[in-house]
C-alpha positions in Angstrom: 90.3 202.7 -35.8 89.9 199.5 -33.9 88.4 199.4 -30.4 90.1 202.0 -28.2 93.4 202.1 -30.1 94.3 204.7 -32.7 96.7 203.4 -35.3 98.7 205.7 -37.4 101.5 204.8 -39.8 104.1 207.3 -40.9 106.3 206.4 -43.8 109.7 208.2 -44.1 111.4 207.9 -47.4 114.8 209.0 -48.6 117.1 207.9 -51.4 118.1 204.3 -50.7 116.3 204.4 -47.4 112.8 203.8 -46.1 111.4 203.4 -42.6 107.9 203.0 -41.3 107.1 204.2 -37.8 104.0 202.9 -36.1 102.5 204.8 -33.3 100.1 203.2 -31.0 98.4 205.2 -28.3 95.7 204.5 -25.8 93.0 207.0 -26.2 90.9 205.9 -23.3 91.3 204.8 -19.7 94.9 206.0 -19.4 96.3 205.5 -15.8 99.3 207.4 -14.4 101.1 205.8 -11.4 103.2 207.9 -8.9 106.1 206.0 -7.2 107.1 206.6 -3.5 107.6 205.1 0.0 104.8 204.1 2.2 105.1 204.7 6.0 105.9 201.1 6.6 108.6 201.0 4.0 110.2 204.2 5.5 110.2 202.6 9.0 111.8 199.5 7.6 114.6 201.6 6.0 115.2 203.5 9.2 115.4 200.3 11.2 117.9 198.8 8.7 120.1 202.0 8.9 119.9 201.7 12.7 121.1 198.1 12.7 124.0 199.0 10.3 125.1 201.9 12.5 124.9 199.6 15.6 127.1 197.1 13.8 129.6 199.6 12.4 130.0 201.9 15.5 131.8 199.3 17.6 134.1 198.6 14.7 134.9 202.3 14.3 135.5 202.7 18.0 137.7 199.6 18.0 139.8 201.0 15.1 140.2 204.3 16.9 141.3 202.6 20.1 143.8 200.5 18.1 145.2 203.7 16.7 145.4 205.3 20.2 147.1 202.2 21.5 149.7 202.3 18.7 150.4 206.0 19.3 150.8 205.2 23.0 153.3 202.4 22.4 155.2 204.5 19.8 155.6 207.3 22.3 156.6 204.9 25.0 159.2 203.4 22.6 160.7 206.9 22.2 161.1 207.1 26.0 162.6 203.7 26.0 165.1 204.6 23.3 165.9 207.8 25.3 166.7 205.5 28.3 169.2 203.6 26.1 170.7 206.9 24.9 171.0 208.1 28.4 172.8 204.9 29.4 175.2 205.2 26.4 176.0 208.8 27.3 176.1 208.7 31.1 176.9 205.0 31.7 173.7 204.1 33.6 169.9 204.5 33.6 168.6 207.5 35.5 167.2 207.0 39.0 163.4 206.8 39.3 163.7 209.9 41.5 167.0 211.8 42.0 167.1 213.3 45.4 170.7 213.5 46.3 172.0 213.3 49.9 171.5 215.4 52.9 174.2 216.6 55.3 174.1 213.2 57.1 174.7 211.3 53.9 171.2 209.9 53.8 168.7 210.2 50.9 167.3 213.7 51.1 163.5 213.6 51.0 163.5 217.3 50.5 166.1 217.3 47.8 165.5 218.0 44.1 163.4 214.9 43.5 163.5 215.2 39.7 162.0 212.2 38.0 163.6 209.8 35.5 161.6 211.5 32.8 163.1 214.8 33.6 166.6 213.4 33.1 165.6 212.0 29.7 164.7 215.5 28.3 167.9 215.8 26.2 167.4 212.3 24.7 163.8 212.7 23.3 164.3 216.0 21.5 163.5 218.2 24.5 166.9 219.7 24.8 165.5 223.3 24.8 163.6 222.5 28.0 166.5 220.5 29.4 169.0 223.4 29.2 166.8 225.4 31.6 166.3 222.7 34.2 168.1 223.3 37.5 168.7 219.6 38.5 170.4 220.5 41.8 167.5 222.7 43.0 164.1 222.0 44.4 161.2 221.4 42.0 159.6 224.8 43.0 162.8 226.8 42.5 163.0 229.4 39.7 163.2 227.7 36.3 161.9 224.4 37.7 158.7 226.1 38.9 157.9 226.9 35.3 159.2 223.7 33.7 157.1 221.4 35.9 154.0 223.2 34.5 155.0 222.6 30.9 152.9 220.0 29.1 154.9 217.1 27.6 152.7 215.2 25.1 155.3 212.5 24.5 154.7 211.1 28.0 150.9 211.0 27.7 148.7 208.1 26.5 145.8 209.3 24.2 143.5 206.5 25.6 143.5 208.0 29.1 140.1 209.7 29.0 140.6 212.2 31.7 141.7 213.1 35.2 139.9 213.4 38.5 139.5 216.7 40.4 143.1 218.0 41.0 142.2 220.1 44.1 143.5 219.1 47.5 140.6 219.5 49.9 142.4 218.8 53.1 143.8 220.9 55.9 145.1 223.5 56.4 143.7 224.9 53.2 142.7 223.9 49.6 145.2 224.2 46.8 145.5 223.2 43.2 148.0 220.6 42.0 149.6 222.4 39.1 152.2 220.0 37.8 151.8 218.6 34.3 151.2 214.8 34.4 152.5 211.6 32.8 151.0 208.2 32.0 154.4 206.6 31.7 155.9 205.1 34.8 159.1 203.2 35.5 159.4 199.8 37.1 160.9 199.6 40.6 160.6 195.8 40.8 158.3 193.1 42.0 158.2 194.0 45.7 157.6 190.4 46.6 159.1 187.7 48.8 160.8 184.7 47.3 157.5 182.7 47.6 155.7 185.2 45.4 153.6 186.9 48.1 153.4 190.6 48.3 156.0 192.0 50.7 154.6 195.0 52.4 157.8 195.5 54.3 159.9 196.0 51.1 159.0 199.5 50.0 162.4 200.5 48.9 161.1 203.7 47.3 160.4 205.0 50.9 163.5 203.4 52.4 166.5 203.5 50.0 168.4 201.0 52.2 165.9 198.4 51.2 166.3 198.6 47.5 163.7 197.2 45.2 164.6 194.5 42.7 163.7 196.4 39.6 165.5 198.7 37.1 164.7 201.9 39.0 164.6 203.2 42.5 165.5 206.4 44.3 168.9 207.7 43.3 169.6 204.4 41.4 172.3 204.2 38.8 171.6 200.8 37.3 173.8 199.6 34.4 172.9 197.1 31.7 175.5 194.7 33.1 173.4 194.7 36.3 170.4 193.3 34.4 171.4 189.6 34.8 168.0 188.3 33.8 168.5 189.8 30.4 167.2 193.0 28.8 164.5 191.1 26.9 163.2 189.6 30.2 163.0 192.8 32.2 160.4 195.5 32.3 161.5 199.1 32.1 158.3 201.2 31.5 154.6 200.8 31.6 151.4 202.9 32.1 149.3 204.4 34.9 146.0 206.3 34.9 146.3 209.9 36.0 144.7 210.9 39.3 142.0 208.2 39.7 140.8 207.9 43.3 138.6 204.9 42.3 141.7 202.6 41.9 143.5 203.6 45.1 141.6 203.9 48.4 143.7 204.7 51.4 142.8 203.3 54.8 142.8 205.3 58.0 145.8 205.5 60.3 149.5 205.1 59.8 151.4 202.1 58.6 150.7 199.9 55.6 147.2 199.4 54.3 145.9 196.9 51.8 143.1 198.9 50.2 140.5 197.7 47.8 138.3 199.6 45.5 135.3 201.1 47.2 136.4 200.1 50.7 136.7 203.6 52.1 137.1 207.1 50.8 140.6 208.6 50.7 141.5 210.1 54.0 143.5 212.9 52.4 140.5 214.6 50.7 138.3 213.1 48.0 138.4 213.1 45.1 142.2 213.7 44.8 145.0 211.3 43.8 148.4 212.4 42.7 149.0 209.2 40.7 151.1 210.2 37.7 150.5 213.8 38.4 153.9 215.1 37.4 156.4 214.1 34.8 159.0 216.4 36.4 158.6 215.9 40.2 159.4 212.4 41.4 159.2 212.6 45.2 157.1 209.4 45.6 156.5 206.2 43.7 152.9 207.0 43.1 154.1 209.8 40.8 156.9 208.1 38.8 156.8 204.3 39.3 154.9 201.0 39.4 155.4 197.5 40.8 154.7 194.1 39.2 153.5 192.7 42.6 150.0 193.0 41.2 148.8 192.2 37.7 147.8 195.1 35.5 144.5 196.9 36.2 143.9 195.0 39.4 141.7 197.3 41.6 144.0 196.9 44.6 146.9 198.9 45.8 149.2 198.8 48.9 149.7 202.3 50.4 152.2 203.2 53.1 150.5 205.5 55.5 147.9 208.1 54.7 149.8 210.7 52.7 153.2 209.2 52.1 152.7 208.4 48.5 154.9 205.3 48.7 153.8 201.8 48.2 153.0 199.2 45.5 151.2 200.7 42.5 149.9 198.5 39.6 150.3 199.3 35.9 147.0 200.6 34.6 145.5 201.8 31.3 142.2 202.3 29.5 143.3 200.0 26.7 140.8 197.1 26.7 142.3 194.0 28.3 145.7 195.2 29.4 148.6 197.7 29.3 151.5 198.6 27.1 155.0 198.0 28.4 158.6 198.4 27.2 161.3 196.0 28.0 164.9 197.0 28.7 165.8 196.2 25.1 163.4 198.9 23.9 160.9 196.3 22.5 157.2 197.1 23.0 154.6 194.5 24.2 151.0 194.4 25.2 150.5 192.7 28.6 147.1 191.1 29.2 145.3 191.7 32.5 145.1 187.9 33.0 148.9 187.4 32.8 150.3 184.8 35.2 151.2 186.8 38.4 154.4 184.9 38.8 155.4 185.7 35.2 154.6 189.4 35.7 156.6 189.5 38.9 159.5 187.8 37.2 159.5 190.4 34.5 159.8 193.2 37.1 163.1 191.9 38.5 166.6 192.5 37.0 168.7 189.7 38.6 166.6 187.1 40.5 167.2 184.5 37.8 163.6 183.6 37.0 162.9 181.8 33.8 160.2 183.4 31.7 158.5 180.3 30.2 155.0 181.6 29.2 153.6 184.2 26.9 152.2 187.5 28.1 
């Protein structure tokens, strides 16, 4: 024995084999250490995890939005293909709203008012619903009263986070807007003068004698041969946000009003906005259409009167930076909010001969 160490040799022997094992042990002052985190180390680890979550969460949210945007454009493409199939079967694109004529031969405001989406039902695998639609009857009549309350997922964008209060709070009494909505709207043109300024006197949706310059308007029957600008240079479909009073503020009084976000509360009862509130009922452009007079997501609308529902309505979405759109050739594109206004207006027309020279 030397110092504090105990030495012991064990010799193991076997035929043709020998091994010596040496054990050394400390017989005195043995120390046992317990490993673990100090409070400071724990706080550092928590801080690192927090930083990683902060870095990863935006990436996850961005990936989810990209998936929603892709789903949106795919569903919009199905509607665009249905438009082409309708054209092949009937010979023209459906009207933005189909009213029919009254006894005087004028557009019947109180007619059926079925929207362009309702006329596409047989062409995007909704034939079961289509066979019960009474296209010659009012939207509230018999079968139509049930069908207009039927949800249609194919015409909804998953990025639209919600709707405003759907209760009308005006006179003579409150009532609930019970139609099922749509995010997809059809282009009724640029609604502009030749110099590119917004033409508030060209609301063809309200006055069919003054037809817009787009693919759709009330009781329209546009054919591909009418699209002289080319199907790859003409917008057919884009998006709207459902029932958002914050993007359409109506001024008081009759006539046309240029209304800006936050200028005044809606005079027809806040917070209520029928924008996109029915895929079936197409009485007004705020329900079924949009104009390229204003670039996407611009917080400005032109409204005709207080409760007419006609005017210029911009394409809108909750996709960061722009909106999805489909051209007449069924190709899908993402349009940035900062698109050149003249390019956007040119895309909205079918036969004005504008040259599309820049990207969008």
